[in-house]
N, C-alpha and C positions, 0 to 999 in steps of 0.2 A: 048230330050223329053220335051215338054212343060207341066210342072207340074200343071199349073193353069187350063189345059184342062182335067185333070183327074177327072172322075166322080165316079169311083168305084176302090177302092184300097184294097189289101189283104195283111195282115201281118202274117208271120209265126214266132211265138215267140213274139206276141203282148204285152205280160205282162212284157217284159224286160224294164229296166228303159230307155234305149236309144230308143228302138222301140216305147214305149208308147208315148214318146215326139213327135216322128214323126207322130204317129197316131193322136195325138191331133192337130198337125199342119195341116194335110190334112183335118181333120174334120172341123177345123175352116175355111178352105178355100172351104168348100162346098162339099167335097167328101163324098160318102157313104163308111164307113170304116167297113171291116170285118176282122176277124183274129182268129188264133189258138194260144193257149198256153197249156203247159203240165198240168198246175194246176191252180185252182182258187186262187186269192190273193186279198188283199185290192186294189191293183192297177188295176187288171182286173175288179173288181166290180165297181171301179170308172169310168173306160172306158165305161162299159156297162151303167152306170147311165148317162153318157154324150151322149148316143145315138149310141154307137158303138155295133157291133154284135160280140160277143166273144164266142167261144166254146172250149172244152177241150179234144176232141177225135180226133185223127189223122185219118180223114176219108174224102175222096174227096166228099162225099155226102153233106157235109156242104158248099162246094164252090158255091158261087152264080154265076149267069150268067153275062157276059159282064164285066169281070175284066180288067181294063186298065193297072194296074201295080201290080206286086208282090214284096214285100220287105221281106227279110229274114235276120236272124242273123247267123253268122258262128257257133254259139253254137248249131244250129239245126243239128242233125245227117244226114249224107248223104243219109241214107235209108228212110228218112221221106217220108211217102206216099203222102202227099199233095204237098210237094216241087217237087217231081218227076212227079206228075200229071201235074203240070204247065210246067216243063221243057220238058216233052215228047210232049207237045202240042204247044210248041213254044211261050208261053206267054213271055212278057217282064219281066224278073226277075232280081232284083238288090239287092246287099247287102245294109244293113242299112247305112254303112259308105259312100258308093257311093252316095246314095240319099242325105245324109246330106252334102256331099261335093258339090253337084250340087246346093242345096239350098243356101249354104253359099257363093258360088261364085258370086251370084248376089248382095252381100252386102260386106261391110268392116267387116272382121272377126277377132274377138279376140278368139284365140284358146289356151286352158289351158291343158298342157300335164304333165305327170309325173306318175311314178309308184304309188306314194302316193300323196294325197293332191289335186288332180285335181278336184274332185267333190266339196269339200269345197271352193276351190279357184275360180272355175268357178261360183258357186252359189253366193259367196260373190262379185265377180266382177260384175255380172248381177245386184245384189242389189245396189251396190255402183253407178254404171253407171246410173241406173234409178233414184236413189235418188239425183244424182249430175247433172241432167239435160239432160242426153243422154237416150232417150227412146228406149233402145236396145231390140231386140228380143233375146231370150235365149233358148238353148237346153242344159240342164244340166243333170248330172248323178245321181241326187237325188231329193227328194221332198223338195223344198225350203220352210221353215216354214214362210218366209215373203210372198212368192208368192202363197203358197198353191198348187204348181204344179212343174213339171219338165220342163214345157214349158210355155213361155209367149211371146206374139207377141207385138212388139213395132212399132212405126211409123218412127223411124230414119233409117238411112242406115247402122247401126251397128248390128251385131249379135254376141253373145257370145256362144261358143260351148265347150263342154268337148271333148278333143282330146284323144280318147281311143287308146292305143297302142296294144290292143289285135288284133291278126290277121293283124297287121300293118294297122289298120283301119285309123289312123290319117294321113296316107300318101295320103288320098283323099282330104286333106285340104291344102289351100294355103293362110295362114292368113296374115292380115295386122299387127296384134299384136300377138305375141306368148309368152307363158310362159312355161318354163320347170322347174318343182319343184324338180324332182328326177329322177335318172336313175338306180334304183336298179333292179337286175335281177328278172323277173317274167315271167309267161307264157312260160317257157322253153319247154313245150310240143309243142309250136308253133315255137319258135325261135331256139331252139337247143343249144344255147350257150349265155353266157353273152355278148360276143363280138358282136353277131348278134343283141341283144337288143340295145346295144349302137349305132351300125351303123344305126339302124332304127331311133333313136332319132336324130342323126346327119342329116339324110336325111330330117326329119321333119323340123329341123332348117333351112336347105337350101331352104325350100319351102316358107319361109317368103318373102312377096312381096318386090321388090325394093322400097325404101322409107318407109318401115315398121320398126317395132321395135321388137327385141328379148330380153326378160328378162330371165335369168337363175340363179339358186341358186349358190351362190358364190363358193361353194366347189365342183362343178361339173367340170370335166376336159374337158371344151369345148373351151379353148383358141384358138386352131387352126381354128375351124369352125367360131369362133367369128371374127377372123382376116379376114377370107375369106368373111364373110358376110359384114363386114365393107367396104371392097373393092368394094362391089356391091351396096352400098348406103343404107344398112340396119343399123340402129343404134342398138348397143348392150350394155346392162347394166346387172350388177349382182345385186342380192338382198340377204338379210339374216339378222341375228341377230348379231350385233356387227361387221359385215363385209359386204362388198358389196357396190355398188353405191347407192342403196336404202337400208338404214340400220336402223333397229330397235335398239334403245338404252334404257338403264334404264328399262329393262323389269322386271316387278314385279306383284304381286297379291295385289290389294287393294280392300277391302270389297267384296271379291269374284269375282272381275273383273280383267281380264288381262289388265295391264296398261303399256304403253310404249310411247316412242317418235319415230318419223320416220324422218330421214334425207333424203333429196331429192337432186340429183345433181344440182349444180348451173346452172341456165339457162334452166333447163328442164321444170319448171313450173313457170310462171311469178308470182313474188311476194312472193313465198314460197320456202325456202330451208329446213325448218324443221316444222313438226307438233308435238307439244308438248302435253303430257298427253292425248294421245288417249286411249279410253277404249272400251272393248267389253266383252260380257258375255261368249263368247266361250272360253273354257279353254285350256291351254297347250302352251308350247313354239312353238310346231309345227304349231299351229294355228296363232301365232304371225307371223311366217314366211309366212304362207298363206296370212295373211292380208297385209303384206308388198307387196307381189306380186300383190294382187288385187288392192291395192292403185296405184302401178306403172302402171298397165294396164288401170286403170280408167283414170289416168292423160294422158296417151298416146292416149286414145280415145277421149279426149276433155272434160272429166268430170270436173265440177266446184270444184276446190280444197277446196273452202271455206265451202262446204257442207259435206266434208268427215267425219269430227268429228261426227256430228249428225247421219250420215248414218251408220257409223261403230258401234256406240253405239246401234243403232236400229236393227242391224243384229241378227236375231233369230236363225240362224243356218240351218242345213239340217237334215231331218228325217234320223235316224239311224247313225248319226255322233255325238257321245257323246250326245245322246238325253236323257234328263231326263224323265223317266217314272214315278218315285215316288221321291219326294224330301221333306221329313219331318225331324224334329229334330231327330226322332228315326231311320229312315232308308232312304237310298238313293239307287235308282235303275236306272242305266244308261245302255242304249243299244247302241252298236256301230257296224258298218259294218266291222270292222278290220278283214282282212283275210290274211295278209302278216306279217311276223315277225316284220318288222319295224313299221307297223301300230299298231300291238298289243302293242309294246313297247311304242309308242307315247300315245296311249289311256290310258294305265296303268299308265304311268308317269304323265299324266294330272290329273288322279284321285288321285294319290299320292300327287301331288302338292296342290290340293284343300283340301284333307282330310288326312293330314300327320299322325294324331294320331289315325286313325280308321282302323279297320280290313277290308281289301278289298278281297272279294270273286269273282272270275271270272269263268264264264261258257263259254267255247270255243268250237265251232263246226268247225273242220277243213273242208276246201272246196277243193275238188279234191284230188284224190290219187296221181297224179303227183306232185302237190304242196307240199303235205305232205312228199312225198319221197325226193323231192329236198331241202326242208327247215326244216326238222324235228329238226335239232340242233338249228336253229334260233328260231323256235317256242318254243322249250324247254327253251332257255335262256330268251325269252321275258316273258313267263308264270311264270318263277321263280320269277318275280317281284311281283306276287300276294302273299297274305297271305294264301289263299286257292284256289285251282284250281279244277274245275269239267270239265272233258274232255268228250265230246260226240263223238259218232261214226262219221266217215267221211261222209260228204254230197257229193255224187258222181257227181252230175250235169250230164254232157255229157259223163262221163267216165265209163269204166268197172273196176272192182276191179283189183288191182295189188297184186299178192301173197306176203304176208309178210308185206304189208303196211297197218297199222291200226292206230288208235289213240294211241295204246300202243307203237308205234314207237316213238312218242313224249314223252309219260310218262316215258319211259325207259331212256331217256336222261336228265330228269329233276332232279334238286337237291332238289326241294321242295317235301318233303315226304307227305305233306298234300294235296295229289292229288287223286281224285276219278275218275275212268273210269265208264261211264254209257252210256245209249242210250237216244236218244231224247224221246222215249216212256216212259222210266222210270224216266225222269228228275224230274217231279213234286213229285214223291215219295221220291226221294233223298232230294229234297228241304224241304219236310215236316219235316225232321229230323234236319234241321238247322234253325237258326234265324239270317239271315245275317244283317250286319251293313251297309256296302257299297257293293252292288251287281252289277256286270257288266255281260251282255250277249254280246258275240262277235262272229262274223262270217258272211259269205256271203251266206250261204245256206238257209235253211228254219227255222232257229232258231227263226226268227221274228214271226212265227206263234204261238209261245209259249209265246209271250210277255204279252198278256192280262191275260193268266192263271197265269203266274208268278206274275204279278202285284197284282191280287186278292189274291193269296196265301200269299204274304208277308204283304199285308195290313191286312189280317185276322190274321196273326201271331201277328202283333203289336197291334191289337185291343184286343187280348185275354190276 
């Protein structure tokens, strides 16, 4: 299918972060964009403001005439009325990942994968490349605070994409440069086992183009596939903190900035084997690891290494990734998308690193019944790192309830007795009885719709 010939395109689940990036791509290329989403959000309002037609009722009456292509996300239920209307009538219907794969095939692709870290690393890579002289197109899984969007079109033949493992979506990609940050089990409702998750990542690695480069975190057990790829002309490197071919050293916090040096393999980048005293405002050791991966990918794609220092210092981050909502001497409010135990642990550790002497209160909204069932013990251990925890009810997304699985499943395993169970509806009433010092909201559901209300409440508390 020749995408440049598409005049009318329809998205089912247009408000998703990956779907909306594709919608913006087609809008920029002159297509009329229509779409459905289950609920209004800041992102769907932004799409409408950009001239797209968005509605929130699953009804075929909203479907326009002469649709050339339908794009959907696997998160849409199989009984969705509009999706079945198109399928029954033989319209061309493709998954989001398939469309992204087709678009990226016409360019040299940098694909960032991993259970955690892929959004930050892909956004950072896009920023570094563009600041270092490679005008890359980017489809990323969050709103870049530098770009103001999850999509930007460049003039070079490079594209940066977030390689999503959900539904094995990333297997539609055949990158020139690939990064694997982590292979922790997740989406077990799709994969069924940790071994199946791992095998999918191995297949993703095998899809790196001959002559390309694979970077993977040093502690991932990928030695066998690394040897296999090396025999096919793919260069393979590891990265990490105090370990790996690309290695961050002397990691510390200076004046609120993550500060570190990065060693580069000899001969990889002409003239540099170490970048000293790099700084970024994005906190946490996990983000130092992300930065090392982004630097490696940037150099592999031909970015000017002399510009990396200034570009990294200018990286503003990603919306809902350790995003400061309020930062005053009296109170700090941080919002984070963390929805897996390892992500919660990293976000809480970053807050503890920056605010070691302050009380940290966390509000967590679990995402999916299956994930809560599979990782309840991990969630409990991560949340025990808080001084105070407020647990909301589970955000179901695409799932029906599972008997016996609630937020109490997590609370019952926690050692922290300073834990409160409440609902999203009652959250503000609970917060009215507190005056938090450092507050964090965490989760991938609809907790973000409460951010502005929480912000106003805590500012009012501290003004009174």
